[in-house]
C-alpha positions as CSV (number, residue, x, y, z in Angstrom):
1,X,45.3,17.0,22.7
2,X,48.2,14.9,21.6
3,X,48.4,13.0,18.4
4,X,48.2,9.7,20.3
5,X,45.2,11.0,22.2
6,X,43.5,12.0,18.9
7,X,44.2,8.7,17.4
8,X,42.8,6.9,20.4
9,X,39.6,9.0,20.3
10,X,39.3,8.4,16.6
11,X,39.6,4.6,17.1
12,X,37.1,4.7,19.9
13,X,34.6,6.6,17.8
14,X,35.1,4.2,14.8
15,X,34.7,1.2,17.1
16,X,31.5,2.6,18.6
17,X,30.1,3.3,15.1
18,X,31.0,-0.2,13.9
19,X,29.4,-1.7,17.0
20,X,26.2,0.3,16.6
21,X,26.0,-0.6,12.9
22,X,26.4,-4.3,13.8
23,X,23.8,-4.0,16.5
24,X,21.2,-2.4,14.1
25,X,22.0,-4.6,11.2
26,X,21.5,-7.8,13.3
27,X,18.1,-6.7,14.5
28,X,15.4,-8.7,12.7
29,X,11.8,-7.6,12.3
30,X,9.8,-8.4,15.4
31,X,7.9,-11.5,15.2
32,X,4.2,-11.6,16.3
33,X,3.7,-12.0,20.0
34,X,0.7,-14.3,20.5
35,X,0.4,-18.0,19.5
36,X,-2.4,-17.3,17.0
37,X,-0.4,-14.4,15.4
38,X,2.8,-16.5,15.2
39,X,0.8,-19.3,13.6
40,X,-1.0,-17.1,11.1
41,X,2.3,-15.3,10.3
42,X,4.2,-18.5,9.7
43,X,1.5,-20.2,7.7
44,X,0.7,-17.2,5.4
45,X,4.4,-16.6,4.8
46,X,4.9,-20.3,4.0
47,X,1.8,-20.6,1.9
48,X,2.9,-17.7,-0.3
49,X,6.3,-19.2,-1.0
50,X,7.4,-20.9,-4.2
51,X,8.0,-24.1,-2.3
52,X,4.4,-24.2,-1.2
53,X,3.2,-23.7,-4.8
54,X,5.5,-26.5,-6.0
55,X,4.2,-28.9,-3.3
56,X,0.6,-28.1,-4.2
57,X,1.3,-28.6,-7.9
58,X,3.1,-31.9,-7.2
59,X,0.1,-33.1,-5.1
60,X,-2.4,-32.2,-7.8
61,X,-0.2,-34.0,-10.4
62,X,0.1,-37.1,-8.2
63,X,-3.6,-37.1,-7.7
64,X,-4.2,-36.8,-11.4
65,X,-1.7,-39.6,-12.2
66,X,-3.4,-42.0,-9.7
67,X,-6.8,-41.5,-11.3
68,X,-6.5,-44.6,-13.6
69,X,-5.3,-46.7,-10.6
70,X,-8.6,-45.9,-8.8
71,X,-10.6,-45.9,-12.0
72,X,-11.5,-42.3,-11.5
73,X,-13.9,-43.4,-8.7
74,X,-16.1,-41.1,-6.6
75,X,-13.8,-41.7,-3.7
76,X,-10.8,-40.6,-5.8
77,X,-12.6,-37.4,-6.7
78,X,-13.7,-36.9,-3.1
79,X,-10.1,-36.9,-1.9
80,X,-9.1,-33.8,-3.9
81,X,-12.5,-32.1,-3.3
82,X,-12.4,-32.5,0.4
83,X,-8.7,-31.7,0.8
84,X,-8.9,-28.5,-1.3
85,X,-12.2,-27.4,0.4
86,X,-10.7,-27.8,3.9
87,X,-7.4,-26.0,3.0
88,X,-9.3,-23.2,1.2
89,X,-11.7,-22.7,4.1
90,X,-8.9,-22.4,6.7
91,X,-6.7,-20.3,4.5
92,X,-9.4,-17.7,3.9
93,X,-9.3,-16.9,7.7
94,X,-5.6,-16.9,7.9
95,X,-5.1,-14.7,4.9
96,X,-7.9,-12.4,6.1
97,X,-6.1,-12.1,9.5
98,X,-2.8,-11.3,7.8
99,X,-4.5,-8.7,5.5
100,X,-6.3,-7.0,8.4
101,X,-3.0,-6.6,10.2
102,X,-1.2,-5.4,7.1
103,X,-4.0,-3.0,6.3
104,X,-3.9,-1.5,9.8
105,X,-0.1,-1.1,9.6
106,X,-0.3,0.6,6.2
107,X,-3.2,2.8,7.5
108,X,-1.1,3.9,10.5
109,X,1.9,4.7,8.3
110,X,-0.3,6.8,6.0
111,X,-1.8,8.5,9.0
112,X,1.6,9.4,10.2
113,X,2.6,10.8,6.8
114,X,-0.5,12.9,6.6
115,X,-0.2,14.2,10.1
116,X,3.5,15.0,9.7
117,X,3.2,16.9,6.4
118,X,2.8,20.6,6.9
119,X,0.4,21.2,4.0
120,X,-1.7,18.0,4.2
121,X,-5.3,18.1,5.1
122,X,-5.5,16.5,8.6
123,X,-9.1,15.5,8.1
124,X,-7.7,12.5,6.2
125,X,-5.9,11.1,9.2
126,X,-8.8,8.9,10.3
127,X,-10.5,8.6,6.9
128,X,-10.9,4.8,7.2
129,X,-13.4,5.2,10.0
130,X,-15.7,7.6,8.2
131,X,-19.0,6.6,6.8
132,X,-19.6,6.1,3.1
133,X,-21.5,9.4,2.9
134,X,-18.6,11.3,4.5
135,X,-16.2,9.6,2.1
136,X,-18.3,10.7,-0.9
137,X,-18.2,14.3,0.4
138,X,-14.4,14.2,0.5
139,X,-14.4,12.6,-2.9
140,X,-16.3,15.5,-4.3
141,X,-13.8,17.9,-2.7
142,X,-11.0,16.0,-4.5
143,X,-12.9,16.1,-7.8
144,X,-13.0,19.9,-7.3
145,X,-9.3,19.9,-6.5
146,X,-8.7,17.9,-9.7
147,X,-10.5,20.5,-11.7
148,X,-8.4,23.2,-10.1
149,X,-5.2,21.4,-10.8
150,X,-6.1,20.8,-14.4
151,X,-6.0,24.6,-14.8
152,X,-2.4,24.7,-13.6
153,X,0.4,25.1,-16.1
154,X,2.5,22.3,-14.6
155,X,1.7,18.8,-13.4
156,X,4.3,19.0,-10.6
157,X,2.2,21.1,-8.3
158,X,0.3,19.4,-5.4
159,X,-2.2,21.0,-3.1
160,X,-4.6,20.2,-0.3
161,X,-8.2,21.1,-0.9
162,X,-8.0,24.3,1.1
163,X,-4.7,25.3,-0.3
164,X,-5.8,24.8,-3.9
165,X,-8.9,27.0,-3.4
166,X,-6.9,29.7,-1.7
167,X,-4.1,29.5,-4.3
168,X,-6.6,29.7,-7.1
169,X,-8.1,32.9,-5.7
170,X,-4.6,34.3,-5.0
171,X,-3.6,33.6,-8.6
172,X,-6.7,35.3,-10.0
173,X,-6.0,38.4,-7.9
174,X,-2.3,38.4,-8.9
175,X,-3.2,38.0,-12.6
176,X,-5.7,40.9,-12.3
177,X,-3.0,43.0,-10.7
178,X,-0.5,42.2,-13.5
179,X,-3.1,43.0,-16.2
180,X,-3.8,46.3,-14.5
181,X,-0.1,47.1,-14.3
182,X,0.3,46.3,-18.0
183,X,-2.6,48.7,-18.8
184,X,-0.8,51.7,-17.5
185,X,-1.5,54.8,-19.4
186,X,1.2,57.0,-20.9
187,X,1.7,58.8,-17.6
188,X,2.8,55.5,-15.9
189,X,-0.1,55.5,-13.5
190,X,-1.9,52.1,-13.2
191,X,-5.5,52.2,-14.4
192,X,-6.8,50.9,-11.0
193,X,-5.2,54.0,-9.4
194,X,-7.0,56.3,-11.8
195,X,-10.4,54.7,-10.9
196,X,-9.9,55.7,-7.2
């Protein structure tokens, strides 16, 4: 290939990389599809903003300042009570809908991580659908795992339940073998070989 041809190929490759980067950088997160989802997404995002807090604070201050004008009447109090009750009632459902979706998304991501990890216990992939009794059984296993890992010399080791039990047995066997090897008699024969 000639120098001009290599330069052209290099430019073409750079252009395609730049175009691909621009394409992927411009992509925005997908917005919810249905009308109810779009509404819930927009309202919960707006309600959690600093602007929404400042508007709510301004309304409460304005309401408090107008108290003397209305002589702190029952109607004046009813305005704030009714307004906050209605807004709170509706927001509970919107926030719950958003939390349900977020919780499901997080659960799916965690399931993918558990399923993809070579040494993870796959019984945890669908743990959110287990009964409380089944969760308590798994909790007991993890308590056992915690006890096993407390015996480890380092805090950096991580194990699944099965791996920790197997590793603990393997370590005990290896430690016994090392002890036996250290107890060699003067002839150099391991003590376990003399027993046989």
